[in-house]
N, C-alpha and C positions, 0 to 999 in steps of 0.2 A: 600849920594853919589849914583848917578844913575849909574848902570852898565849894560852892554849889557849881556843878559842872554843866548846868543847863544854860544854854546861850540862845538868844534870838539870832536870826540870820545876820543882822547888822553887827551884833556883838561878836559873832564868829568871824566876820570879815575883819573887824578891828583887831581881834586877837591874832588872826593870821598875819596881818601887817606888822604888828608889834613883834611877833616871833621871828618874822623874816628879817626885820630891820634892827632888832634889839632895843632901840630907843627911838621915839618919834615925837614930833610936835603934832598938834591937832591938824595943822595944814599938811604935814607930810602924810599923816594917816589918810586924810581926805583925798590927796592926790593918788594914793594907791588903791582906793576902793573902787570896785566896779559900780557904775550907776550911783555915784555918791550922793548922800543927802546934804543938807546944809551944814555949814561950819558949826553953827550952834547945836545942831543935832549930834554931830560927832563929839563935840565937847561935853554935851549932856550924857551921851552913852559912855564916854570915858569916865565920867564921874560915877555913873552907875556901876561900871566894872570895878572901879576903885572901892566903892562901898561894899561890893560883893567879895572883895579880897583878891581879885584877879589881876589888878593893875596897881602900880604905884607911880608916883611922879616926883620929880625934883625940879627945882628952879634952875634954869640955865640962862643967866642974864635976864632979859625981859620975857622969856618964854618958859613954858613948862615942857619937860621931856617925860613922856610916859613909857614905862617899861612893864613887861609881864612880871607879876609878883611870884610866879611859880615857874621853875624851869620847864621847858617844853616837854621833856621826857616824862616828868612827874604829872603834868597836866594831861598828856596823852594816855598815860597809864590809868589815871582816874576816869577819863572819858571812856576808854576802852572797857574798863571794869563795869561802868554803868551800862554800856551797850550790851556786854555779855550777860549781865544779870537781867536786864530788861527784855531782850529779844531771844536769848538762848538759855534761859533758866540757869545761868551761872556755868554753863558747860563750854569750856574752851574747845573741847573736841568737836562739839557741834558747830562752833564758829569756823574752825579749820575745814571741817567736812563741807560746810556750805560754801566757803571760799573756793575750795577745790572742785566742787561739783557743778558750779554754775557754768552755763554755756558761754558766758562772756569772760571767763577767767583770764584769757590771753597771757598765760604764763609760758615762758620759754622753757626748754629742757634745762637750760642753765639755772633758771630761777627755781625750778622744781628740785634740781640737785642741791642748790643752796638751802632750800627749805629742809631737805633731808639731812644736810649737815647740821642745821640748827637743831633739829629734833634729836640727832645723835649726841650733840653737845649737851642738850638738856638731860638726856638719859644718863650721861656721864657726870652730871652735876657741874658742868663747866659754865663759865660766864657766857651769856648769849648776846653780847654786843655784836652788832653786824656792821 
């Protein structure tokens, strides 16, 4: 399923809740949102996310449980690909260079070493699961 990766702020907040909780009712999503909108707004946004193919629901007694339609890793890869293409001309190297050159990178020596290990694994064609 191809889905549009562009989310409004509220849609992103809802997706974050759903990925964190796996399945949630409208009320549970509402409880987890910062500065939440009304119940009916959350319900409407969930319907929009379902129309876009990002969310699915199932009936659980008298309530609906909403779940992400795409695994988090797949959705993250799609969003990252869009970001790389939009802001870095498709260059992964530019993304990494930007992340490492920023004054606010706040990476420890251990994290930098782990990044080095990930790069070495990629060179060797190994699985990059972290």
